[in-house]
Biotite code that builds the C-alpha atoms (Angstrom):
import biotite.structure as struc

atoms = struc.array([
    struc.Atom([16.664, -1.655, 26.553], chain_id="A", res_id=1, res_name="MET", atom_name="CA", element="C"),
    struc.Atom([16.578, -5.430, 26.978], chain_id="A", res_id=2, res_name="ALA", atom_name="CA", element="C"),
    struc.Atom([13.988, -7.529, 25.131], chain_id="A", res_id=3, res_name="GLY", atom_name="CA", element="C"),
    struc.Atom([11.871, -8.174, 28.216], chain_id="A", res_id=4, res_name="GLY", atom_name="CA", element="C"),
    struc.Atom([11.882, -4.500, 29.164], chain_id="A", res_id=5, res_name="GLU", atom_name="CA", element="C"),
    struc.Atom([10.726, -3.405, 25.711], chain_id="A", res_id=6, res_name="SER", atom_name="CA", element="C"),
    struc.Atom([7.903, -5.966, 25.744], chain_id="A", res_id=7, res_name="VAL", atom_name="CA", element="C"),
    struc.Atom([6.816, -4.729, 29.182], chain_id="A", res_id=8, res_name="ALA", atom_name="CA", element="C"),
    struc.Atom([6.914, -1.122, 27.940], chain_id="A", res_id=9, res_name="LEU", atom_name="CA", element="C"),
    struc.Atom([4.804, -2.064, 24.889], chain_id="A", res_id=10, res_name="CYS", atom_name="CA", element="C"),
    struc.Atom([2.363, -3.902, 27.123], chain_id="A", res_id=11, res_name="ASP", atom_name="CA", element="C"),
    struc.Atom([1.983, -0.929, 29.500], chain_id="A", res_id=12, res_name="ARG", atom_name="CA", element="C"),
    struc.Atom([1.571, 1.441, 26.539], chain_id="A", res_id=13, res_name="SER", atom_name="CA", element="C"),
    struc.Atom([-1.076, -0.798, 24.977], chain_id="A", res_id=14, res_name="ALA", atom_name="CA", element="C"),
    struc.Atom([-3.021, -0.939, 28.247], chain_id="A", res_id=15, res_name="HIS", atom_name="CA", element="C"),
    struc.Atom([-2.885, 2.867, 28.567], chain_id="A", res_id=16, res_name="ARG", atom_name="CA", element="C"),
    struc.Atom([-4.188, 3.309, 25.020], chain_id="A", res_id=17, res_name="ILE", atom_name="CA", element="C"),
    struc.Atom([-6.996, 0.793, 25.600], chain_id="A", res_id=18, res_name="ILE", atom_name="CA", element="C"),
    struc.Atom([-7.962, 2.553, 28.846], chain_id="A", res_id=19, res_name="LYS", atom_name="CA", element="C"),
    struc.Atom([-7.991, 5.968, 27.124], chain_id="A", res_id=20, res_name="LEU", atom_name="CA", element="C"),
    struc.Atom([-10.050, 4.645, 24.210], chain_id="A", res_id=21, res_name="MET", atom_name="CA", element="C"),
    struc.Atom([-12.648, 3.143, 26.535], chain_id="A", res_id=22, res_name="SER", atom_name="CA", element="C"),
    struc.Atom([-13.737, 6.522, 27.927], chain_id="A", res_id=23, res_name="LYS", atom_name="CA", element="C"),
    struc.Atom([-17.125, 7.832, 26.824], chain_id="A", res_id=24, res_name="ALA", atom_name="CA", element="C"),
    struc.Atom([-17.035, 10.295, 23.944], chain_id="A", res_id=25, res_name="LEU", atom_name="CA", element="C"),
    struc.Atom([-19.584, 13.124, 23.858], chain_id="A", res_id=26, res_name="VAL", atom_name="CA", element="C"),
    struc.Atom([-20.286, 14.749, 20.481], chain_id="A", res_id=27, res_name="LEU", atom_name="CA", element="C"),
    struc.Atom([-23.101, 17.258, 20.008], chain_id="A", res_id=28, res_name="SER", atom_name="CA", element="C"),
    struc.Atom([-24.697, 16.063, 23.220], chain_id="A", res_id=29, res_name="GLY", atom_name="CA", element="C"),
    struc.Atom([-24.685, 12.379, 22.197], chain_id="A", res_id=30, res_name="ASP", atom_name="CA", element="C"),
    struc.Atom([-22.583, 9.956, 24.206], chain_id="A", res_id=31, res_name="THR", atom_name="CA", element="C"),
    struc.Atom([-20.768, 7.184, 22.366], chain_id="A", res_id=32, res_name="SER", atom_name="CA", element="C"),
    struc.Atom([-18.661, 4.390, 23.764], chain_id="A", res_id=33, res_name="HIS", atom_name="CA", element="C"),
    struc.Atom([-15.791, 3.002, 21.764], chain_id="A", res_id=34, res_name="ILE", atom_name="CA", element="C"),
    struc.Atom([-13.181, 0.427, 22.555], chain_id="A", res_id=35, res_name="GLY", atom_name="CA", element="C"),
    struc.Atom([-9.816, -0.759, 21.425], chain_id="A", res_id=36, res_name="ALA", atom_name="CA", element="C"),
    struc.Atom([-7.814, -3.942, 21.323], chain_id="A", res_id=37, res_name="ASN", atom_name="CA", element="C"),
    struc.Atom([-4.076, -4.395, 20.969], chain_id="A", res_id=38, res_name="ALA", atom_name="CA", element="C"),
    struc.Atom([-1.789, -7.225, 20.010], chain_id="A", res_id=39, res_name="GLY", atom_name="CA", element="C"),
    struc.Atom([1.966, -7.174, 20.403], chain_id="A", res_id=40, res_name="ILE", atom_name="CA", element="C"),
    struc.Atom([4.289, -9.215, 18.203], chain_id="A", res_id=41, res_name="ALA", atom_name="CA", element="C"),
    struc.Atom([7.525, -9.944, 20.031], chain_id="A", res_id=42, res_name="THR", atom_name="CA", element="C"),
    struc.Atom([9.449, -11.704, 17.286], chain_id="A", res_id=43, res_name="ASP", atom_name="CA", element="C"),
    struc.Atom([9.889, -11.500, 13.487], chain_id="A", res_id=44, res_name="ARG", atom_name="CA", element="C"),
    struc.Atom([8.407, -15.005, 13.271], chain_id="A", res_id=45, res_name="LYS", atom_name="CA", element="C"),
    struc.Atom([5.081, -13.355, 14.144], chain_id="A", res_id=46, res_name="HIS", atom_name="CA", element="C"),
    struc.Atom([5.189, -11.597, 10.775], chain_id="A", res_id=47, res_name="GLY", atom_name="CA", element="C"),
    struc.Atom([6.028, -8.216, 9.365], chain_id="A", res_id=48, res_name="SER", atom_name="CA", element="C"),
    struc.Atom([2.794, -7.233, 7.602], chain_id="A", res_id=49, res_name="THR", atom_name="CA", element="C"),
    struc.Atom([-0.652, -6.633, 9.095], chain_id="A", res_id=50, res_name="ARG", atom_name="CA", element="C"),
    struc.Atom([-2.188, -9.725, 7.410], chain_id="A", res_id=51, res_name="PRO", atom_name="CA", element="C"),
    struc.Atom([0.676, -11.893, 8.687], chain_id="A", res_id=52, res_name="GLU", atom_name="CA", element="C"),
    struc.Atom([0.253, -10.508, 12.215], chain_id="A", res_id=53, res_name="LEU", atom_name="CA", element="C"),
    struc.Atom([-3.512, -11.114, 12.104], chain_id="A", res_id=54, res_name="LEU", atom_name="CA", element="C"),
    struc.Atom([-2.867, -14.688, 10.958], chain_id="A", res_id=55, res_name="VAL", atom_name="CA", element="C"),
    struc.Atom([-0.387, -15.188, 13.778], chain_id="A", res_id=56, res_name="CYS", atom_name="CA", element="C"),
    struc.Atom([-3.043, -13.913, 16.178], chain_id="A", res_id=57, res_name="ALA", atom_name="CA", element="C"),
    struc.Atom([-5.429, -16.464, 14.657], chain_id="A", res_id=58, res_name="GLY", atom_name="CA", element="C"),
    struc.Atom([-7.693, -13.804, 13.153], chain_id="A", res_id=59, res_name="ARG", atom_name="CA", element="C"),
    struc.Atom([-7.282, -14.269, 9.367], chain_id="A", res_id=60, res_name="LEU", atom_name="CA", element="C"),
    struc.Atom([-7.606, -17.520, 7.508], chain_id="A", res_id=61, res_name="ARG", atom_name="CA", element="C"),
    struc.Atom([-8.105, -18.705, 3.951], chain_id="A", res_id=62, res_name="VAL", atom_name="CA", element="C"),
    struc.Atom([-10.851, -21.149, 3.060], chain_id="A", res_id=63, res_name="GLU", atom_name="CA", element="C"),
    struc.Atom([-11.279, -22.855, -0.300], chain_id="A", res_id=64, res_name="TYR", atom_name="CA", element="C"),
    struc.Atom([-14.345, -23.602, -2.365], chain_id="A", res_id=65, res_name="GLN", atom_name="CA", element="C"),
    struc.Atom([-13.940, -26.307, -4.996], chain_id="A", res_id=66, res_name="PRO", atom_name="CA", element="C"),
    struc.Atom([-14.913, -25.619, -8.604], chain_id="A", res_id=67, res_name="ILE", atom_name="CA", element="C"),
    struc.Atom([-16.288, -28.823, -10.086], chain_id="A", res_id=68, res_name="ALA", atom_name="CA", element="C"),
    struc.Atom([-16.455, -29.985, -13.693], chain_id="A", res_id=69, res_name="GLU", atom_name="CA", element="C"),
    struc.Atom([-20.109, -30.313, -14.702], chain_id="A", res_id=70, res_name="VAL", atom_name="CA", element="C"),
    struc.Atom([-19.392, -33.324, -16.949], chain_id="A", res_id=71, res_name="ARG", atom_name="CA", element="C"),
    struc.Atom([-17.871, -35.653, -14.375], chain_id="A", res_id=72, res_name="ASP", atom_name="CA", element="C"),
    struc.Atom([-17.986, -33.853, -11.019], chain_id="A", res_id=73, res_name="GLY", atom_name="CA", element="C"),
    struc.Atom([-14.207, -33.761, -10.660], chain_id="A", res_id=74, res_name="SER", atom_name="CA", element="C"),
    struc.Atom([-12.592, -30.798, -8.937], chain_id="A", res_id=75, res_name="VAL", atom_name="CA", element="C"),
    struc.Atom([-11.101, -28.617, -11.675], chain_id="A", res_id=76, res_name="ALA", atom_name="CA", element="C"),
    struc.Atom([-9.949, -25.712, -9.509], chain_id="A", res_id=77, res_name="ASN", atom_name="CA", element="C"),
    struc.Atom([-10.731, -23.859, -6.309], chain_id="A", res_id=78, res_name="ARG", atom_name="CA", element="C"),
    struc.Atom([-11.523, -20.332, -5.198], chain_id="A", res_id=79, res_name="ASP", atom_name="CA", element="C"),
    struc.Atom([-9.761, -18.883, -2.170], chain_id="A", res_id=80, res_name="ALA", atom_name="CA", element="C"),
    struc.Atom([-11.759, -16.781, 0.291], chain_id="A", res_id=81, res_name="PHE", atom_name="CA", element="C"),
    struc.Atom([-10.397, -14.816, 3.218], chain_id="A", res_id=82, res_name="VAL", atom_name="CA", element="C"),
    struc.Atom([-12.183, -14.981, 6.538], chain_id="A", res_id=83, res_name="ARG", atom_name="CA", element="C"),
    struc.Atom([-11.533, -12.613, 9.431], chain_id="A", res_id=84, res_name="TRP", atom_name="CA", element="C"),
    struc.Atom([-12.359, -13.761, 12.947], chain_id="A", res_id=85, res_name="ARG", atom_name="CA", element="C"),
    struc.Atom([-13.334, -10.427, 14.543], chain_id="A", res_id=86, res_name="HIS", atom_name="CA", element="C"),
    struc.Atom([-13.307, -10.304, 18.336], chain_id="A", res_id=87, res_name="GLN", atom_name="CA", element="C"),
    struc.Atom([-16.727, -8.660, 18.662], chain_id="A", res_id=88, res_name="ALA", atom_name="CA", element="C"),
    struc.Atom([-18.500, -9.667, 15.428], chain_id="A", res_id=89, res_name="CYS", atom_name="CA", element="C"),
    struc.Atom([-17.379, -13.269, 14.985], chain_id="A", res_id=90, res_name="GLY", atom_name="CA", element="C"),
    struc.Atom([-16.321, -14.548, 11.556], chain_id="A", res_id=91, res_name="VAL", atom_name="CA", element="C"),
    struc.Atom([-16.543, -11.875, 8.871], chain_id="A", res_id=92, res_name="LEU", atom_name="CA", element="C"),
    struc.Atom([-17.072, -13.129, 5.328], chain_id="A", res_id=93, res_name="LEU", atom_name="CA", element="C"),
    struc.Atom([-15.288, -11.585, 2.316], chain_id="A", res_id=94, res_name="PRO", atom_name="CA", element="C"),
    struc.Atom([-18.220, -9.230, 1.680], chain_id="A", res_id=95, res_name="ALA", atom_name="CA", element="C"),
    struc.Atom([-17.457, -7.610, 5.046], chain_id="A", res_id=96, res_name="ALA", atom_name="CA", element="C"),
    struc.Atom([-13.673, -7.815, 5.338], chain_id="A", res_id=97, res_name="CYS", atom_name="CA", element="C"),
    struc.Atom([-12.722, -6.914, 1.743], chain_id="A", res_id=98, res_name="ILE", atom_name="CA", element="C"),
    struc.Atom([-14.294, -3.416, 1.954], chain_id="A", res_id=99, res_name="PRO", atom_name="CA", element="C"),
    struc.Atom([-12.493, -2.869, 5.274], chain_id="A", res_id=100, res_name="ILE", atom_name="CA", element="C"),
    struc.Atom([-9.181, -3.800, 3.676], chain_id="A", res_id=101, res_name="ALA", atom_name="CA", element="C"),
    struc.Atom([-9.983, -1.494, 0.760], chain_id="A", res_id=102, res_name="ASP", atom_name="CA", element="C"),
    struc.Atom([-10.895, 1.489, 2.978], chain_id="A", res_id=103, res_name="ARG", atom_name="CA", element="C"),
    struc.Atom([-7.771, 1.094, 5.097], chain_id="A", res_id=104, res_name="THR", atom_name="CA", element="C"),
    struc.Atom([-5.433, 0.813, 2.103], chain_id="A", res_id=105, res_name="GLY", atom_name="CA", element="C"),
    struc.Atom([-4.592, -2.832, 2.878], chain_id="A", res_id=106, res_name="ARG", atom_name="CA", element="C"),
    struc.Atom([-6.368, -4.474, -0.054], chain_id="A", res_id=107, res_name="ILE", atom_name="CA", element="C"),
    struc.Atom([-3.208, -5.060, -2.130], chain_id="A", res_id=108, res_name="ALA", atom_name="CA", element="C"),
    struc.Atom([-1.295, -6.526, 0.816], chain_id="A", res_id=109, res_name="ALA", atom_name="CA", element="C"),
    struc.Atom([-4.256, -8.723, 1.734], chain_id="A", res_id=110, res_name="LEU", atom_name="CA", element="C"),
    struc.Atom([-4.627, -9.957, -1.862], chain_id="A", res_id=111, res_name="GLY", atom_name="CA", element="C"),
    struc.Atom([-0.918, -10.767, -2.068], chain_id="A", res_id=112, res_name="GLU", atom_name="CA", element="C"),
    struc.Atom([-1.079, -12.620, 1.234], chain_id="A", res_id=113, res_name="TRP", atom_name="CA", element="C"),
    struc.Atom([-4.130, -14.699, 0.180], chain_id="A", res_id=114, res_name="VAL", atom_name="CA", element="C"),
    struc.Atom([-2.473, -15.502, -3.156], chain_id="A", res_id=115, res_name="SER", atom_name="CA", element="C"),
    struc.Atom([0.803, -16.534, -1.495], chain_id="A", res_id=116, res_name="ARG", atom_name="CA", element="C"),
    struc.Atom([-1.055, -18.586, 1.120], chain_id="A", res_id=117, res_name="ARG", atom_name="CA", element="C"),
    struc.Atom([-3.082, -20.323, -1.585], chain_id="A", res_id=118, res_name="SER", atom_name="CA", element="C"),
    struc.Atom([0.019, -21.143, -3.655], chain_id="A", res_id=119, res_name="ARG", atom_name="CA", element="C"),
    struc.Atom([1.815, -22.493, -0.577], chain_id="A", res_id=120, res_name="ASN", atom_name="CA", element="C"),
    struc.Atom([-1.230, -24.622, 0.246], chain_id="A", res_id=121, res_name="SER", atom_name="CA", element="C"),
    struc.Atom([-1.218, -26.105, -3.269], chain_id="A", res_id=122, res_name="LEU", atom_name="CA", element="C"),
    struc.Atom([2.457, -27.006, -3.088], chain_id="A", res_id=123, res_name="SER", atom_name="CA", element="C"),
    struc.Atom([2.202, -28.778, 0.264], chain_id="A", res_id=124, res_name="SER", atom_name="CA", element="C"),
])
């Protein structure tokens, strides 16, 4: 299958899944509505891990908070914080996105990504 054909197939599959997920769900007489979203990476440059793919989609970012010396006010260090730009909820702070990463088994990968991103930021 050629590259364009496989992308089209992925796109059609994603739309089918989204359509199926948008149907009302009835449990014990209560109706719930859920939704889904899909992103398709078409090249290795988009990343190979979930955090990298979310960054490529513009959804994860690292922000830094300076740690100042009390004596002279100089910046001695900085803390790195991950932010997740969620489509429905807006920007999620670490208190919200860290537990999600933990529950989904992605906490180690996320921590490694933030650490690598922070080191790369320091060296540039």
